[in-house]
C-alpha positions as CSV (number, residue, x, y, z in Angstrom):
1,M,-6.5,3.9,25.7
2,R,-3.5,1.4,25.4
3,S,-4.5,0.7,21.5
4,F,-4.5,4.6,21.2
5,F,-0.7,4.9,22.1
6,S,0.1,1.8,20.0
7,K,1.6,4.2,17.0
8,L,4.0,6.7,17.0
9,S,1.6,9.2,15.2
10,S,-1.0,8.5,18.0
11,K,1.9,9.5,20.7
12,G,3.0,12.2,18.8
13,L,-0.7,13.5,18.6
14,F,-1.0,13.3,22.1
15,L,2.3,15.2,22.9
16,V,1.4,17.9,20.5
17,S,-2.1,17.9,21.9
18,L,-0.7,18.0,25.4
19,L,1.7,20.9,24.7
20,L,-0.9,23.0,22.7
21,L,-3.7,22.5,25.6
22,L,-0.9,23.9,28.2
23,E,-0.1,26.8,25.7
24,L,-4.0,27.6,25.2
25,S,-4.3,27.7,28.7
26,F,-1.9,30.1,29.4
27,V,-3.0,32.1,26.2
28,A,-6.6,32.0,27.7
29,C,-5.2,33.4,31.3
30,Y,-3.2,36.1,29.6
31,A,-6.0,36.9,27.5
32,W,-8.3,37.1,30.0
33,L,-5.9,39.5,32.2
34,L,-5.7,41.5,29.1
35,N,-9.6,42.0,28.5
36,K,-10.0,42.7,32.1
37,A,-7.2,45.3,32.0
38,E,-8.7,46.8,29.0
39,A,-12.1,46.8,30.8
40,D,-10.4,48.6,33.2
41,S,-9.1,51.3,31.1
42,T,-12.3,51.8,29.4
43,R,-14.4,52.3,32.3
44,Q,-11.7,54.8,33.7
45,Q,-11.5,56.8,30.5
46,K,-15.2,56.9,30.7
47,A,-15.0,57.8,34.4
48,K,-12.8,60.6,33.1
49,E,-15.5,62.0,30.4
50,V,-18.5,61.6,33.0
51,I,-16.3,63.9,35.5
52,A,-15.8,66.1,32.8
53,K,-19.3,66.3,31.8
54,A,-20.6,66.6,35.4
55,D,-18.6,69.4,36.3
56,D,-19.3,71.0,32.9
57,L,-23.3,70.3,34.3
58,L,-22.5,71.9,37.6
59,K,-21.1,75.1,36.0
60,T,-24.0,75.2,34.0
61,L,-26.5,75.3,36.8
62,V,-24.8,77.9,38.6
63,A,-24.5,79.9,35.3
64,A,-28.3,79.7,35.1
65,G,-28.8,80.4,38.6
66,T,-26.3,83.7,38.5
67,N,-27.8,84.9,35.1
68,C,-31.6,84.4,36.2
69,Q,-30.5,86.5,39.2
70,L,-28.9,89.3,37.3
71,Y,-31.9,89.1,35.0
72,V,-34.1,89.9,37.8
73,F,-32.3,92.5,39.8
74,H,-29.7,94.1,37.2
75,R,-31.0,93.7,33.7
76,A,-29.9,97.2,32.9
77,E,-26.3,96.6,33.6
78,H,-26.1,93.2,32.3
79,P,-28.3,92.8,28.9
80,E,-26.4,89.8,28.2
81,C,-27.6,87.7,31.0
82,L,-30.8,86.7,29.8
83,S,-29.4,84.7,26.4
84,K,-26.6,83.3,28.8
85,Y,-29.8,82.0,31.0
86,E,-31.7,80.7,28.1
87,E,-28.6,79.0,26.5
88,A,-27.7,77.4,29.8
89,M,-31.4,76.2,30.3
90,R,-31.2,74.4,26.9
91,E,-28.2,72.9,27.6
92,I,-28.8,71.2,31.0
93,P,-31.6,68.5,30.0
94,V,-29.2,67.8,27.0
95,K,-26.2,67.3,29.6
96,F,-28.3,65.2,31.8
97,A,-29.3,62.9,29.3
98,W,-25.8,62.0,28.0
99,L,-24.9,61.6,31.8
100,K,-27.3,59.2,32.1
101,E,-26.7,57.1,29.0
102,Q,-23.2,57.1,30.0
103,L,-23.9,55.8,33.2
104,S,-26.6,53.1,32.3
105,S,-24.0,50.4,32.8
106,D,-23.6,51.3,36.5
107,P,-26.7,51.1,38.3
108,E,-25.0,52.7,41.7
109,Q,-23.8,55.7,39.7
110,L,-27.0,55.9,37.8
111,S,-29.2,55.9,40.6
112,L,-27.3,58.7,42.6
113,F,-27.2,60.9,39.1
114,E,-31.1,60.4,39.2
115,K,-31.6,61.5,42.4
116,I,-29.3,64.5,41.4
117,E,-31.6,65.2,38.4
118,A,-34.9,65.0,40.8
119,N,-33.2,67.7,43.3
120,S,-32.5,69.9,39.7
121,I,-36.1,70.0,38.7
122,P,-37.2,72.3,41.7
123,A,-34.3,74.8,41.5
124,L,-35.0,75.3,37.9
125,D,-38.9,75.5,38.0
126,I,-38.2,78.7,40.7
127,L,-35.9,80.1,38.3
128,S,-37.9,79.7,35.4
129,K,-40.8,81.5,37.8
130,M,-38.5,84.4,38.6
131,K,-37.9,85.0,35.2
132,H,-41.6,84.8,34.0
133,V,-42.2,87.0,36.9
134,A,-39.5,89.5,35.9
135,D,-41.1,89.3,32.3
136,T,-44.6,89.9,33.2
137,E,-45.1,92.1,36.7
138,P,-43.8,95.6,37.7
139,P,-40.4,95.8,39.4
140,L,-41.7,96.2,42.8
141,V,-43.2,92.8,42.5
142,T,-40.7,91.1,41.0
143,F,-38.0,92.3,43.8
144,K,-40.8,91.0,46.2
145,F,-41.1,87.8,44.5
146,A,-36.9,87.3,43.7
147,I,-36.3,88.2,47.2
148,K,-39.1,85.7,48.6
149,Y,-37.7,82.8,46.4
150,K,-33.8,83.7,46.4
151,A,-33.1,81.7,49.7
152,K,-35.2,78.7,48.6
153,V,-33.2,78.9,45.1
154,Q,-30.2,79.2,47.2
155,G,-30.7,76.3,49.3
156,R,-31.5,74.1,46.6
157,M,-28.6,74.8,44.5
158,E,-26.2,74.1,47.5
159,I,-27.8,70.9,48.1
160,L,-27.4,70.3,44.0
161,A,-23.7,71.2,44.5
162,Q,-23.2,68.9,47.2
163,D,-25.0,65.8,45.6
164,L,-22.8,66.4,42.2
165,M,-19.8,66.9,44.2
166,R,-20.5,63.4,46.0
167,F,-20.8,62.0,42.3
168,L,-17.9,63.7,40.9
169,N,-15.6,62.0,44.0
170,S,-17.2,58.6,43.0
171,E,-16.4,59.1,39.4
172,K,-12.8,59.9,40.6
173,Q,-12.3,56.8,42.2
174,I,-13.4,55.2,39.6
175,E,-11.0,56.9,37.3
176,F,-7.9,56.6,39.8
177,G,-8.7,53.2,40.9
178,D,-7.6,51.5,44.1
179,P,-3.9,51.6,44.3
180,G,-3.8,48.2,46.7
181,A,-6.3,46.2,44.2
182,S,-4.0,47.5,41.4
183,R,-0.9,46.0,43.0
184,L,-2.8,42.8,44.1
185,Q,-3.6,42.7,40.5
186,R,-0.1,43.3,39.3
187,D,1.1,40.7,41.5
188,G,-1.8,37.8,40.6
189,L,-0.6,39.0,36.6
190,R,3.2,38.2,37.7
191,G,2.5,35.2,39.8
192,L,0.4,33.7,36.7
193,L,2.9,34.3,34.3
194,M,5.7,32.7,36.7
195,S,3.4,30.0,37.0
196,G,3.0,29.3,33.5
197,V,6.6,29.6,32.5
198,A,6.9,27.0,35.3
199,L,4.1,24.8,34.1
200,N,5.4,24.8,30.3
201,V,9.4,24.3,31.4
202,I,8.0,21.3,33.6
203,A,5.8,19.6,31.0
204,A,8.6,20.3,28.5
205,I,10.6,18.4,30.4
206,L,8.8,15.8,30.8
207,L,7.4,15.2,27.5
208,A,11.5,15.3,26.6
209,L,11.9,12.4,29.0
210,F,8.9,10.5,27.6
211,F,9.9,11.1,24.0
212,V,13.6,9.8,24.7
213,K,12.1,6.7,26.8
214,S,9.7,6.0,24.1
215,I,10.8,6.6,21.0
216,T,14.7,7.9,20.6
217,S,15.9,5.0,22.9
218,R,13.8,2.3,20.7
219,L,14.9,3.7,17.5
220,A,18.5,3.7,19.1
221,V,17.8,-0.2,19.1
222,V,16.6,-0.3,15.6
223,V,20.0,1.6,14.3
224,D,21.9,-0.9,16.4
225,N,20.0,-3.9,14.9
226,S,20.4,-2.5,11.2
227,D,24.2,-2.2,11.9
228,R,24.3,-5.8,13.2
229,L,21.9,-6.7,10.1
230,R,24.6,-5.5,7.8
231,K,27.7,-6.8,9.7
232,R,25.7,-10.5,9.9
233,L,25.8,-10.2,14.0
234,P,23.2,-11.7,16.1
235,L,20.3,-8.5,16.8
236,L,19.1,-7.7,19.8
237,P,16.0,-8.7,21.7
238,P,12.9,-7.8,19.9
239,L,11.5,-4.8,21.3
240,S,7.8,-5.2,22.9
241,G,4.9,-3.0,21.9
242,T,3.1,-2.8,18.3
243,D,4.2,0.9,17.5
244,E,5.8,1.5,14.3
245,I,9.5,1.1,15.8
246,A,8.5,-2.2,17.5
247,L,7.0,-3.3,13.9
248,L,10.4,-2.3,12.4
249,D,12.5,-4.1,14.5
250,R,10.3,-7.3,14.3
251,A,10.6,-6.6,10.7
252,F,14.6,-6.6,11.3
253,H,14.3,-9.6,12.9
254,E,12.2,-11.3,10.2
255,M,14.7,-10.2,7.7
256,S,17.6,-11.9,9.5
257,N,15.9,-15.2,10.0
258,S,15.1,-14.7,6.1
259,L,18.8,-13.8,5.5
260,R,19.8,-16.6,7.3
261,G,17.6,-19.0,5.4
262,E,18.6,-17.6,2.2
263,E,22.5,-17.7,2.9
264,D,22.1,-21.4,3.7
265,L,19.9,-21.9,0.1
266,V,22.4,-20.1,-1.7
267,R,25.1,-22.0,0.0
268,A,23.4,-25.0,-1.1
269,S,22.8,-23.6,-4.3
270,E,26.2,-22.6,-5.2
271,Q,27.4,-26.2,-3.9
272,Q,24.9,-27.7,-6.2
273,I,26.2,-25.3,-9.5
274,R,29.6,-26.1,-8.6
275,A,28.7,-29.6,-8.4
276,I,26.8,-29.6,-11.8
277,I,29.7,-27.4,-13.3
278,D,32.2,-30.0,-12.1
279,Q,30.0,-32.8,-13.9
280,M,29.4,-30.8,-17.2
281,P,31.2,-32.7,-20.2
282,I,32.7,-29.5,-21.9
283,G,35.4,-27.7,-20.3
284,L,34.9,-24.5,-18.6
285,M,37.0,-21.8,-16.6
286,I,36.8,-18.2,-15.3
287,I,39.4,-15.7,-16.5
288,V,40.5,-12.7,-14.9
289,D,43.2,-10.2,-15.8
290,E,42.9,-11.3,-19.6
291,Q,44.7,-14.6,-19.2
292,T,44.8,-15.8,-15.9
293,I,43.0,-19.2,-15.1
294,E,41.2,-18.4,-11.7
295,Y,39.1,-21.8,-12.1
296,A,39.1,-24.9,-14.4
297,N,36.1,-27.4,-13.9
298,P,37.2,-31.3,-14.0
299,S,36.2,-31.9,-17.6
300,L,38.8,-29.4,-19.0
301,S,41.7,-31.1,-16.6
302,K,41.0,-34.1,-17.8
303,L,40.4,-32.9,-21.6
304,L,44.2,-31.6,-21.2
305,N,45.1,-34.3,-19.1
306,Y,45.9,-32.4,-16.0
307,G,44.7,-34.7,-13.1
308,A,43.9,-32.4,-10.6
309,N,41.3,-30.2,-10.8
310,D,43.1,-27.0,-9.6
311,A,46.2,-27.9,-11.5
312,L,45.3,-25.0,-14.2
313,V,44.3,-22.5,-11.5
314,G,46.8,-19.5,-11.2
315,T,48.4,-20.3,-14.8
316,N,48.4,-18.7,-17.9
317,L,46.0,-19.1,-21.2
318,S,49.0,-19.2,-23.6
319,T,50.6,-22.1,-21.7
320,Y,47.8,-24.3,-23.2
321,F,46.2,-22.7,-26.3
322,R,46.8,-21.1,-29.6
323,T,45.6,-19.8,-32.7
324,T,45.2,-22.0,-36.2
325,G,46.5,-21.0,-39.2
326,S,49.8,-19.8,-40.8
327,N,50.3,-16.9,-38.1
328,A,49.5,-19.3,-35.3
329,A,50.8,-17.9,-31.9
330,P,49.7,-18.2,-28.1
331,L,46.6,-16.7,-26.8
332,T,47.5,-13.8,-25.0
333,G,43.9,-12.4,-24.2
334,T,40.2,-13.0,-24.3
335,S,39.0,-9.3,-24.5
336,R,38.7,-9.4,-28.3
337,I,36.8,-12.8,-29.1
338,R,33.4,-11.9,-29.9
339,S,32.0,-15.6,-31.0
340,A,33.4,-19.1,-31.1
341,V,36.5,-19.6,-32.7
342,E,38.9,-22.9,-33.1
343,L,42.1,-23.0,-31.6
344,V,44.6,-25.5,-31.0
345,A,44.9,-27.1,-27.0
346,C,48.1,-28.4,-25.9
347,K,48.1,-31.5,-23.6
348,K,50.3,-32.0,-20.8
349,D,51.8,-34.6,-22.8
350,K,52.6,-32.0,-25.4
351,S,50.1,-33.7,-28.0
352,E,47.5,-31.4,-29.6
353,L,43.8,-31.2,-30.3
354,T,41.4,-28.9,-31.9
355,V,39.2,-27.0,-29.5
356,E,36.3,-24.7,-30.0
357,F,36.5,-21.6,-28.0
358,S,34.1,-19.2,-26.7
359,V,33.9,-16.3,-24.2
360,V,31.1,-14.9,-22.2
361,D,31.4,-12.2,-19.7
362,V,30.6,-12.5,-16.4
363,S,31.3,-9.5,-14.4
364,L,29.8,-8.1,-11.6
365,G,30.4,-4.8,-10.6
366,D,34.3,-4.1,-10.7
367,L,34.9,-7.8,-10.5
368,V,35.5,-8.5,-14.1
369,R,35.2,-12.2,-14.8
370,R,35.1,-14.3,-18.1
371,L,33.8,-17.3,-18.4
372,A,35.4,-19.6,-21.1
373,I,33.6,-22.7,-22.9
374,V,36.2,-25.2,-24.6
375,I,34.7,-28.3,-26.4
376,D,36.3,-30.6,-28.2
377,V,35.6,-30.8,-31.8
378,S,38.4,-33.3,-33.2
379,E,35.5,-35.6,-33.5
380,K,33.7,-33.2,-35.2
381,H,36.5,-32.7,-37.8
382,E,36.8,-36.7,-38.1
383,V,33.1,-36.9,-39.3
384,E,33.5,-33.9,-41.3
385,K,36.4,-35.5,-42.9
386,L,34.1,-38.7,-43.3
387,R,31.4,-36.6,-44.9
388,Q,33.9,-35.5,-47.2
389,A,35.2,-39.2,-48.5
390,F,31.6,-40.0,-48.6
391,V,31.2,-37.2,-51.2
392,A,34.3,-37.8,-52.9
393,M,33.1,-41.9,-53.1
394,V,29.9,-40.9,-54.3
395,S,31.2,-38.3,-56.8
396,H,33.7,-40.7,-58.7
397,D,32.7,-44.4,-57.7
398,L,29.1,-44.1,-57.9
399,R,28.0,-41.2,-60.2
400,T,30.1,-43.0,-63.1
401,P,28.7,-46.6,-62.9
402,L,25.3,-45.1,-62.7
403,T,25.8,-43.0,-66.1
404,S,27.0,-46.2,-67.5
405,V,23.8,-48.0,-66.3
406,A,21.4,-45.1,-67.7
407,G,23.5,-45.6,-71.1
408,F,22.7,-49.4,-71.1
409,L,19.1,-48.9,-70.6
410,Q,18.8,-46.2,-73.1
411,L,20.1,-48.6,-76.0
412,L,18.4,-51.7,-74.5
413,P,14.8,-50.7,-76.0
414,M,16.5,-49.9,-79.4
415,G,17.4,-53.5,-80.3
416,V,20.7,-53.0,-79.8
417,Y,21.5,-56.0,-77.5
418,G,19.0,-57.9,-79.5
419,T,14.8,-58.3,-79.9
420,I,13.2,-58.2,-75.9
421,E,9.9,-58.2,-75.4
422,S,7.5,-55.0,-74.7
423,T,6.9,-55.9,-71.1
424,A,11.1,-55.6,-70.5
425,I,11.2,-52.5,-72.4
426,K,8.7,-51.0,-70.0
427,Q,10.8,-52.2,-66.9
428,A,14.2,-50.6,-68.7
429,A,12.1,-47.5,-68.8
430,N,11.1,-47.2,-65.2
431,A,14.6,-48.2,-64.2
432,E,15.9,-45.6,-66.5
433,S,13.8,-43.2,-64.7
434,H,15.2,-44.5,-61.4
435,V,18.5,-44.0,-62.4
436,E,18.3,-40.5,-63.5
437,Q,16.4,-39.2,-60.4
438,L,19.5,-41.2,-58.5
439,I,21.9,-39.4,-60.6
440,M,20.1,-36.4,-60.0
441,L,19.9,-36.6,-56.4
442,I,23.8,-37.4,-56.5
443,N,24.3,-34.2,-58.7
444,D,22.3,-32.0,-55.9
445,L,24.5,-33.6,-53.3
446,L,27.5,-32.6,-55.1
447,D,26.3,-29.1,-55.7
448,L,25.2,-28.6,-52.3
449,E,28.6,-29.7,-51.0
450,K,30.2,-27.2,-53.2
451,L,28.0,-24.2,-52.0
452,E,28.2,-25.1,-48.0
453,A,32.2,-25.3,-49.0
454,G,31.7,-22.0,-51.0
455,K,33.7,-23.8,-53.9
456,L,30.6,-23.4,-56.6
457,E,31.5,-20.8,-58.7
458,M,28.9,-18.0,-59.3
459,A,29.1,-15.8,-62.5
460,R,26.6,-13.0,-61.4
461,V,25.7,-10.5,-64.1
462,S,22.8,-8.4,-64.8
463,I,20.2,-10.7,-66.5
464,F,16.6,-10.4,-67.7
465,L,14.4,-12.7,-65.2
466,E,12.1,-13.6,-67.7
467,D,14.4,-15.5,-69.9
468,V,15.6,-17.5,-67.1
469,I,12.4,-18.5,-65.8
470,D,10.9,-19.4,-69.5
471,E,14.0,-21.8,-69.7
472,A,13.4,-23.3,-66.1
473,I,9.5,-24.0,-67.2
474,D,10.9,-25.4,-70.3
475,S,13.3,-27.6,-68.5
476,V,10.4,-29.4,-66.8
477,Y,8.0,-29.5,-69.8
478,A,8.7,-33.3,-70.1
479,L,7.4,-33.8,-66.3
480,A,4.5,-31.4,-66.8
481,E,3.1,-33.5,-69.2
482,V,3.4,-36.6,-67.5
483,Q,1.7,-35.1,-64.5
484,N,-0.7,-33.2,-66.5
485,V,-0.1,-30.2,-64.8
486,A,-0.3,-26.4,-66.3
487,V,2.5,-24.2,-65.8
488,M,1.4,-20.6,-66.4
489,F,3.9,-17.6,-67.1
490,E,3.0,-14.1,-68.7
491,G,6.1,-12.8,-68.4
492,C,8.0,-10.2,-66.6
493,E,9.9,-7.0,-67.6
494,V,12.5,-7.0,-64.6
495,G,16.4,-7.4,-64.0
496,V,18.2,-9.2,-61.5
497,V,21.8,-9.5,-61.2
498,A,22.7,-13.4,-60.6
499,D,23.9,-16.6,-62.2
500,S,21.5,-17.3,-64.9
501,E,22.3,-21.0,-65.0
502,R,22.3,-21.2,-61.0
503,L,19.1,-19.4,-60.9
504,K,17.6,-21.7,-63.6
505,Q,18.7,-24.4,-61.6
506,A,16.9,-23.3,-58.4
507,I,13.3,-22.2,-60.2
508,S,13.3,-25.7,-61.9
509,K,14.0,-27.2,-58.8
510,M,11.0,-25.6,-56.9
511,L,8.7,-26.3,-60.3
512,V,9.8,-30.1,-60.3
513,C,8.6,-30.4,-56.4
514,L,5.4,-28.5,-56.7
515,L,4.9,-30.9,-60.1
516,R,5.4,-33.7,-58.0
517,L,2.8,-32.5,-55.4
518,C,0.2,-31.4,-57.6
519,Q,-2.6,-33.6,-58.4
520,T,-3.5,-34.1,-62.3
521,G,-5.3,-31.1,-63.9
522,E,-3.8,-28.8,-61.5
523,T,-2.3,-25.2,-62.7
524,I,1.0,-23.8,-61.2
525,D,1.0,-20.0,-61.9
526,V,4.5,-18.2,-62.0
527,V,4.6,-14.5,-60.8
528,V,7.0,-11.9,-60.6
529,E,6.0,-9.2,-57.9
530,P,8.2,-6.6,-56.0
531,A,9.0,-7.5,-52.7
532,S,10.5,-3.9,-51.5
533,D,12.0,-1.0,-53.3
534,R,15.4,-3.2,-53.9
535,A,13.9,-6.8,-54.4
536,V,11.6,-9.0,-56.3
537,N,9.8,-12.3,-55.3
538,I,9.5,-15.1,-57.8
539,C,6.3,-16.8,-56.8
540,L,5.3,-20.4,-57.9
541,R,1.4,-20.6,-56.9
542,A,-0.3,-24.1,-57.3
543,R,-3.9,-23.2,-57.2
544,N,-5.3,-26.3,-55.1
545,L,-2.5,-27.7,-53.4
546,S,-2.9,-27.7,-49.6
547,I,-0.2,-28.5,-47.2
548,P,-0.3,-28.7,-43.4
549,D,1.3,-25.4,-41.7
550,E,3.8,-27.9,-39.7
551,K,5.0,-29.5,-42.9
552,L,5.0,-26.1,-44.8
553,Q,7.5,-24.7,-42.4
554,H,10.4,-27.6,-42.7
555,I,9.3,-28.3,-46.3
556,F,13.1,-26.8,-47.4
557,E,14.7,-29.1,-45.2
558,P,16.8,-31.9,-46.8
559,F,14.6,-35.3,-47.3
560,Q,11.4,-34.0,-46.2
561,H,8.3,-36.5,-46.1
562,L,4.9,-35.2,-46.9
563,D,1.8,-37.5,-46.2
564,L,-0.1,-36.3,-49.4
565,P,-1.9,-38.1,-51.9
566,T,0.0,-37.4,-54.7
567,S,3.6,-37.6,-52.6
568,H,5.7,-40.5,-53.2
569,G,8.8,-40.6,-51.1
570,S,11.1,-37.7,-49.7
571,L,11.6,-34.3,-51.6
572,G,15.1,-35.2,-51.6
573,L,17.4,-32.2,-51.9
574,G,16.1,-29.8,-54.4
575,L,14.1,-27.4,-52.4
576,T,17.5,-27.3,-50.2
577,L,19.8,-26.9,-52.9
578,S,17.2,-24.0,-54.2
579,R,17.6,-22.0,-50.9
580,A,21.4,-22.6,-50.9
581,I,21.2,-20.9,-54.3
582,A,18.9,-17.9,-53.2
583,S,21.3,-17.6,-49.8
584,Q,24.6,-17.4,-52.5
585,H,23.1,-14.4,-54.2
586,G,21.8,-12.6,-51.2
587,G,18.1,-13.5,-51.4
588,A,16.1,-16.2,-49.6
589,C,13.5,-18.8,-50.2
590,G,10.2,-19.7,-48.4
591,A,6.7,-21.2,-48.3
592,S,3.0,-19.7,-47.7
593,V,-0.5,-20.1,-47.9
594,A,-1.5,-18.0,-50.6
595,A,-4.3,-15.5,-49.8
596,N,-7.0,-17.0,-52.3
597,G,-6.0,-20.6,-51.2
598,G,-3.7,-22.9,-52.5
599,T,0.4,-23.0,-51.7
600,S,2.9,-20.8,-52.9
601,L,6.8,-21.3,-52.7
602,W,8.7,-18.4,-53.2
603,L,12.4,-16.8,-54.3
604,Q,13.4,-13.5,-53.4
605,L,16.4,-12.0,-55.4
606,P,18.2,-8.0,-55.1
607,Q,16.8,-6.2,-58.4
608,A,19.2,-4.9,-60.8
609,R,20.2,-1.1,-60.2
610,D,19.1,1.2,-63.1
611,D,22.3,2.8,-63.4
C-alpha cells in the first residue's frame, strides 16, 4: 500500500477516487429516494384510476339491476331499459377484467376484488333469469318470479355495494397515503441530504489538508531549493519519500553538488587557460570599447618592454600601435580589421618594431569583447631581406659566370683552344648540360620571385591556343628526341586571353617534367577540352606513367622528389612556376590519374569572349 502512494499520480488518483466515491454514494441515495417517490407517485396514480373504474363498475352494476327491474315490471313505460340492461351486462365483464389486470401487482387488493367478482356472479345470474322469464313467460308468472327473487337480488346488490365501498376506501388510502409516513419520509430525505452535504464538506476539508501537507508544502520546499540553487545558497535538507516531488528535490541536490564540482573544474580550467595564455610566446590582449585594453598577457608586455603584466591594462591602443605607409596614424579602433594587418608597435623606450595584428570577436551576449593577437614579424622581414639579397646575388653574381662557363664549354669541342680527346669532348658536353640546367633553375627562381612580388610583366591579349602549344612542343623537341618520347597534339580552335610567352613557358615546363618522368617509347597526348562555359583545360596525358597518389598531390611544390625508375633528382621549380603563371592568368594547375590509366597534368585558363 505504501508503494502505491509513492507517486503523485497515485495520490491524485486516490483523492479523485475518494471524492468520486462520496459523490456517487450521495447520488445513489438521492436516486433511490427519487425512484421511491416516483414509484409512490405511480402507485397513487394507478389507485386513482382504479377508484374511478371501480366507481364506474358499481354504477354499471346498479344500472344493470335497475334496468332489469324496469324491464320486468314497467317495460311498456320504459322501452329503452332493455338496451341499457344489455349494455351494462356487456361492460361489467370488461371492467372486471381491466381492474384485475391493474391489481395484479397488489395481491391483497386483488384478493379483495376477486371476492367482489365472485359475489357479483349470483346477482348477475338472478338478473339474467328474471330477464329470461320476462321474455318467455306470461306477465303473471313473471311478476311472481320477480317478486320472489327481488329480495335476493337487492340483498346481493347491497353486499356487492358494501364490498366495493371497502375496496374503494382501500384504494383511496393508497391514493392519498399516510400523512405521517410522508412526513417521516420527507424528514428522512432532508436528513440524508444534510448528512451528504456535511460528509462532502468534511471530506473536502480533509482532502485539502492532505493535499497541503503532502504536496503543496513539499512543492514549496522544492521552489525554495530552486531559488537557493539559482542564488548559489545551501539547499534545505532533502525531502523524504519516493514520489516525483522527492525525486525532483533529490535532483536539485544532485545538480547543486554537480554545479559545485563543475564550478571547481571551471575555476581550475580558467586558471589553467590563464596560465597557458600567460605563457604563450605571442602577444594577446582583450579589447573593450573598440580601443581600451582590458587584459594583456606577459608576452605582450615583454614585447613592448613593459615589466608588469598589468601595466597595459586600462590604456589605449593608439598609445602603442600605428598604421604603416605614407598615411601612418595611431590605431583608433579594431572593428574594421577583418584580417591580419601589419602595424608599427612603439616600445616603452620609444623604439619601434613591425608586428602582425589580427582581431577575433569573443563577445558573449551583451559583453562585447575582441581578442587581439600581436606577432613580432621583424625577424620575418629580416629573413625576407636575406632572401632578396640571395636572389640578387644569384642573379648578378652567379648567372653571369655560369653563362661564361657555358660559352667556354660550347667552344671547347670546336677546337678553339686546341685539339682535345673525344673523352674530354664527351665530358664537356655533360658539363654543358648540367650548366644549362643550373642556368634554367636560376632563371626559374628569378621568374618565380618576380611573380610572387608582382613585378613580372604580363601582356594579356586574345591569342589562339594552338599556336602557343605548337611553340611549346617545338621548344622541347630536342629533349623529346633524347628521351625517345612522342608528343602528340591534333590541334584546336580555342582562343584564350593570356601572355603568349609566359603561357608557352608554363606549358613547356610541364612538358619537360613529363618527358623526364616518362620511360623510353612513351607517348604524351596534348588535349584541349572545355572545363566549363568560360574556361578550357590543357591536359598533358602520359599514357603509361604511374605516380602514387600521395606524391601526385604535392607534385607542384618546389623541389619534389619522386621515387620512380625514370626520375633522377628533384623536379626543380618548373611545375611551381607553371602554377604561378596559371594563377596570374586567373587559372589553375593540377594533376590527376587519367580515366583510362596513366597520369595527367592540366592547366586551366579563362576562355576568350566571342565579343
